[in-house]
N, C-alpha and C positions, 0 to 999 in steps of 0.2 A: 774848175770848169764851170761853164755857163751853158745852160740850154735855152735857146730862144725859140719860141713858137710864133711863127709869122702866118697871118691869115688875112683873107680878103674875100669879099663875095666873088663868085665866079662870074665872068662875062655871060650875059644872057645867051643861052642855047649852046654853050660850050660842053661838048660831050667828053666822056672819059677817054675815048679813042683820040679825039683831037688834043686833049690835055696831055695824054701820053706821047703822041707824036711831037708836040712842042717840047716836052721834057726831054726826050731823046736828042733833040737838036741842041739843047743847051747843057746837058749833064756834064760834059767834059770840062766846062768852064769852072766847075766847083772843085776840080782836083787840085788846083794851084792856089786857092785863096788862102793867104797867110792866116794861121790860127784855126782853120776849120778842121775839125776832127771827122765829122759825119754830117750828112744831110739826108733826110727823108722827105720826099715830095709827097704832098697830101692832096686828095681830091675827094669831096663828099657831095654827091648829087643830091642826097637827102637834105643836107644842110644848105646846099648851094654855096659852099665855101671850098677854097683851095689855099694852098701855101706850102709851108715846110716846117719840119722840126730840125733845128740845127744844134749840133754840139760843138762848143767853142773852147779853145784853151783859156780864153779870157773874155771878159765883157768888152774890153778895149778892142780886141780884134773883131768882135761882132759889130760894134758901133762903127768901126773904120769901114768895114764892108758895107754896111747898110747906108752909109752916108755918100757912097760913091756911085759909080755906074750901075751897081746892083739896083739901087732905088729907081733910077730911070727905066731900067729894063722891067722891073716889077710893075711900075705905073703903066708902061706900054702894054704889058701882058694882061693886067687886070683892070686898068682904067681907073684905079683909085690908089691912094696911099695904104700901105699895109698897117695892120695892127701887129705890134711886136711886143710880146710878153717875155721877160727874162726870169730865169729861175737858177739860183745857185744849184750846182749839181755835185754833191759829195761823192757819188759812186755811180758806175755804169756797169751792169751785168751784160756781158756779150756772150751769149751762149754759142753763137756760130763760131766765134774765135776761141771759145773756151777760156775767156779772160774776165776778170773783174778789174776795172780801171777806177782808181780813186784820185780825188783832187789832192795835190800835194802842196 
């Protein structure tokens, strides 16, 4: 498994309510992306940053997503290219589901 942290400066003046409204318009798109296990949307007014934390089956799946329409949509929303940092993810503790998922 791979975790990707994607971030970029928030557009000037974008409020949490506006960010949330936009998020709710696009959230369903992420349900059918091949290889995507989970996505958390991120917003920090204090840091002036937004983005997401993605859990992927593989780095190849992540890179395939980030090279396509996703990148155009991100640049349209944030006005800049994202910073993407990849992490090998040997285990995930999911207390809500009562599961521990391990990389096989």
